[in-house]
C-alpha positions as CSV (number, residue, x, y, z in Angstrom):
1,M,20.9,-1.2,-11.0
2,D,22.5,-1.7,-7.9
3,M,20.8,-2.6,-4.7
4,R,22.9,-0.7,-2.1
5,A,20.4,2.2,-2.2
6,L,18.1,-0.5,-0.4
7,Y,17.5,0.6,3.2
8,Y,16.5,0.0,6.4
9,I,13.1,0.5,8.0
10,A,12.1,1.2,11.2
11,L,8.3,1.5,12.1
12,P,8.0,4.0,15.1
13,V,5.5,2.3,17.0
14,E,4.4,5.6,19.3
15,R,6.0,8.8,19.8
16,P,8.0,8.6,22.6
17,A,7.4,11.6,25.2
18,S,10.6,12.6,25.5
19,E,10.7,13.0,21.6
20,D,8.9,16.1,20.2
21,A,5.8,15.7,17.4
22,Q,8.0,17.6,14.4
23,H,10.6,15.4,15.2
24,H,8.7,12.4,15.0
25,E,6.1,13.2,12.0
26,D,10.2,13.9,10.3
27,D,11.0,10.4,11.2
28,I,7.6,9.4,9.8
29,K,8.2,11.1,6.8
30,S,12.0,9.8,6.2
31,N,10.6,5.9,6.9
32,E,8.0,6.3,3.9
33,N,10.8,7.7,1.8
34,C,12.8,4.7,2.6
35,L,9.9,2.6,1.6
36,N,8.9,4.1,-1.4
37,Q,12.9,4.1,-2.5
38,N,12.7,-0.1,-1.5
39,F,9.8,-0.8,-3.5
40,T,10.8,1.1,-6.4
41,L,14.0,-0.3,-6.8
42,L,12.3,-4.2,-6.3
43,S,9.9,-3.4,-8.9
44,A,12.3,-2.3,-11.0
45,K,14.5,-5.3,-10.3
46,I,11.4,-8.0,-10.8
47,Y,10.6,-6.2,-14.1
48,E,14.3,-7.3,-15.6
49,Y,14.1,-10.7,-14.2
50,E,10.7,-11.1,-16.0
51,A,12.1,-9.7,-18.6
52,R,15.5,-11.9,-18.7
53,I,13.1,-15.0,-18.1
54,A,11.5,-13.9,-21.3
55,E,14.1,-13.5,-22.9
56,L,15.7,-16.7,-22.2
57,E,12.2,-18.8,-22.9
58,A,12.0,-17.4,-26.4
59,R,16.0,-18.9,-26.9
60,V,14.5,-22.1,-25.5
61,N,11.7,-22.1,-27.4
62,E,13.7,-21.1,-30.5
63,L,16.3,-24.1,-30.0
64,M,13.5,-26.5,-29.6
65,N,11.4,-25.4,-32.8
66,A,15.0,-25.9,-34.7
67,R,15.2,-29.4,-33.8
């Protein structure tokens, strides 16, 4: 998994008077999509690290029991 897919998120506070409602809503949807992608990537990375740690712990336990 490559972390380049993480996106910058800038949550809008309020809609400027000069911006139309549809454009504002599209921006919010885009930000929500980016957040979902970020959380999905981060969750997968955490799962990967947990699996690596569990494997390393098992190897350490094997070495300790072999003595």
